[in-house]
N, C-alpha and C positions, 0 to 999 in steps of 0.2 A: 303543239304543248300539250295536249292530252295524250297524245299517241308516246311522247317520251317519258309521260307519267305512268302510263300502262307498260311500258317497255322497261321502266327502272323499276317496277314493281314485280314483275315477272323476272326481272334479272336477279333480284334479290332473292326471291323464292326458289328459284332454281341455282342459284348458289348455295344456299342452306340446305337445299336436299341432294346438292352433289359433294358439297363439304363433308355433311353427315355421312352419306355414304364412305366415302372416301376414308374417315375416321373408323367407321365399323369395320370395314376392310383390313383396315391396318390393325385395330384393335383385337379384332379375332383371329389375327395372324394368317389369315390368306395370304398376304403378302407380307414381307420385311421391310420395303425399304418404303417410306412415305412418299407421297405422290409429290411430283414439283407444284410449286405455287403457280403456276401459269396454265397445268392443266387444270387446275380448280376455278381457276379467275375468267380464263377465256370463253370456255364453251356455254356457259350460261349466257353471257354476250349476245349470241347467236339466237339462242333459245329465247330471252328478252324481246328481241326485235323483232322475230317472227311471231311471238304470241302476241306482243304488245298492239297488234293489227288484227288478232284474231278474237271477233266479239266476243265470244263465249269464256274468254280466259278469266283468271282472277283480276287481272290488271284492268281489264277494259270494264268490268263488273264494277269496280273501286272506284275507276274516273266516272266512267259512264253507264250507270246500272242499265240505263233505258233500254242500250243497244246491245244488250245480252240476254232479254227475254227469248225464251226458245231454245236456247242453247246452255247446255249442261257440262260443256267441257272443264268449267270452274270448280265443278262439284268433282271430279276425277282428281285435280291441282290439289284441290284442300284435303281430299282423302289421304292421296300420297304424302301430302305434309304431317298429315295426322298421324299416318303411319311409320314413316321416318323417325319421328320424334320421340313416337312411343316405344320404337325399340331402342332408342340411342338412350331413353330415359333409363329404361330396363338395363342396360348395360352399364350404364354409369351409377346407377343408384345399386346394383348388382344383387335385385332380387332374388332372393331365394326361399321360395314358397315350403320347400322342404323342410329346411333349416326351422323354418316358423311352427311346423306341424310337428315336428320330431323333438326339437331341443327345447321345450317348455320347462324341463326339470332343471334348466339353468337356472330359471326365475323363481324356484320353489319357495324360497326363502323370504323373499321378497311378498309372494302371494300369502304364505303364511302371516308375514306382519301386517300384510293389509286387512285381514280377517280376524286378525286378536291384535288390535290396537293396544299399547300401555298406556292405561288411563290413568297411571300415576302420575305421568307429565303431563297432564290435562292442563292445570294451572298455567305452567310457563308457558306452554304453547298458544293458548288463550291470550295470553299478554301479547307475545308476538303478533299472534293473528289480530290482535286490535291495533298493533302500530302498522301493520300493512294497511289496514282499512282506511285510518287516519292518513297516512302517507299517499295512498290514492287518493282521498278527499282533497287533500292540500296542495296535492298537483294541479286538481281538477279546478279547484275553487282560484289558485291564482293565475291560472291559465286561461278563464274565462274572459278577464278585462283586455288582456293583449289580444286573444283571438277575435274578439269582437271587433274592437277597433280596426285591428288589419283587416279583416275580413269585407268591408267596405272599399279598401284598395284594391281586395283582389276581385272583386265583381266587374265582369267585363262590359256590363250592362252600364255601369255607373263610370268608370275613366276612361270608357275607350271615344270622350267625347273630344279629347285634346291629346295634344303629341305630351306634355307633361302626365295626363292620366295614364295614359297608355303605357309611358316609361315604370311608372310608378307599379299598374298592373304585372307588368311583366317581371319586375324586380320583387316585388311580395310572393308572386306565385313560384317563381324559381327557386328563391329561398325558402320558401315552404316546402317545396318539394324535395329540397336537398336533405332538408331538417326531418321529414317524413320518412324520408326513405333509409335514414340511418336508424336502425332499430333502437330500442330504448335501451337492452342489455348494452349494446355499444357505448351509450351516453352515460349508462351506470359506471362504465368502466373510467369511463373521462373524469367523469365527476368523484368517484371514489378516492383517483389520484389527487383531484383539485382541492375537493374539502374533508377526505378522510372517509375511510369506511362508516357505514352508519346508514340509518333511514333518511336521513337529510341528503345525501348523494343519490338513494332511489329516488326520493320524492323531486330534486332537479332533474332528473333524467325523466321521469315521467311528465314534469310540467312541460319542458321545451320541445317532447314528443306531443303533447296533448295540444300544444300552441300552433303546431304545424298539422296536426291532423284537423282540429278544429275551424282554422283558418279555410281550409279546404270544405269543409261542409257548411261552413255559414255562407261564405262567397257564393257554393253552388246555390245555397238557399235563395240567397238575394238575385242571382242571375235566373231565379224562376219566378220573381215576383211578379204581379199585375201591373203592367206598365200605364195603367189609366190614371190611377191617383198620382203618380211621379210627373205625368205629363201636365195634370191640372193643376198641380202646386207649383211646377216651374212657369205655369201661364199667369200665375200671379205674381212674378217676379219674383221669387222666394229664392233667396241664398243657397249653394249646396248643403250647406247645414240643416238649413230648415227642410229641404227635402229629404234627406236622410231623415233626421228627425220626425217628420209629417206624414210622410208617404212613405217611405221603408221600413222603419223600424215595428209599424204596429204590424205590417204583414209576416214580420219575420222571428216574432216573439215567443209564439208558441213551438214552431219547429225549432228553435234554437233553444229553448229548454227541452226538450225529446232529445236532441242531440247530446246534450252537454250531460244527461243524465246516462245516456247510453255510454259517453264516454267513460264516466266515473266506472260505470261497469267495466267498461273494458281493463281501464287503470286498476282494478282489483284484482284481474288476472294478470297482467303484465306485472303488477307489484313483487309477484311470486317469482318471476323468472330475473327480474334486476338484483332481488336478494342472493340468487346464485353466485354475482360476483361481487358481493358485499354494500348491497344497497339495503340491507336492512331487513326488518321482518320475515315472516314466516318462512321467506325464501329461503334468506340466512340459516334459520335455524335448520330447514330440510337440508341444505347442503351438507351443513355439519354432521347430521343424525345419519346421512346418506354415507359419509366419509367413514363414520365410524362403524359400519354395518348394524347401526340399531334398528334394524327392520320394523320392530313394531313400534318405536317412535317415528318411524317413516311413516306408516300404516295410520298412527292418530294423527298427523299432519295433513296426510292427503283426505283422510275425511273431514277434516276441519276446513280445509279449503274446499272441497266439492258442496258442503253445506254452506258455505259463504256465498260460494258461485251462484248456488240454486237459488239461495233467499235473495240474493241480489238480482238474478233474474225475473222472478216473479214480481219484485220491487218495482225494479226498470220498468218491465212490461206494463203493469199496471198504471203507472204514471204515464208512460207514452201513451196508451190509450186513453186515458183520461183527458190529455191535452190534443188527442188529435180529434175527440168527440165533441171537445168544448168551444 
């Protein structure tokens, strides 16, 4: 079984390498006809079966790391994978260092606006900034109770004791992963259609994304608690809720507060982005001013955002430091 797992890992690795190489050859017009699918899918099978038995291969190092000591072939495989990924990424992203160095004049008006902000617009922009801060705050506050409750069901050490618990764990983890993988800006688009353009839509977008993110952070903290108090409470015949209340909760409160403050910090930054699609706050104002090419107003908004993020970084870092040291 371990040989098959190692061979499967090797097959996927070399399928990726061969597929990327074929794509590069076609993209760079070395050949004009795409390679047939079988020519990409079949050769890695032989390579995977051969390297699955090689002690120094990546597959064997992952499946049975103790057998790979003294063998260095996996390093060459890793280097080749990194190299091909870097080349493919360079081509796909169309990296152009020369354009970056020689065409700075295209951004001349933007740079002038940043260093010459329009202070006449300070008060209305401050109002939009306050909207952004409170939008992020409410999204975080409303996410806390949902994430706190769901995190217990998403902790493997608490839920794997029964089939029902395991099913609940898999379900909550899957849903939170899906919701977290959808960026807040996409949620903002959905909620702008649902409830209309404005800060409420932005708050809902950050709220749903915050729940999913905090469930992951909270549940992982529960999985790292000291099992001693849990076993001691269970030995007294306590119920599941009593175990959670008296053995788990006291160990996670300080980390939970630190994670929550950190999430608020993140939400303040993300609130700017969701504003671009109608989620309200300073992001909406930034999008409007950018469309009107009012670069001095854009510069003012950028400075305000930078100052708020800087203050939030200092504040959240100070609070987290106090919580950790307490």
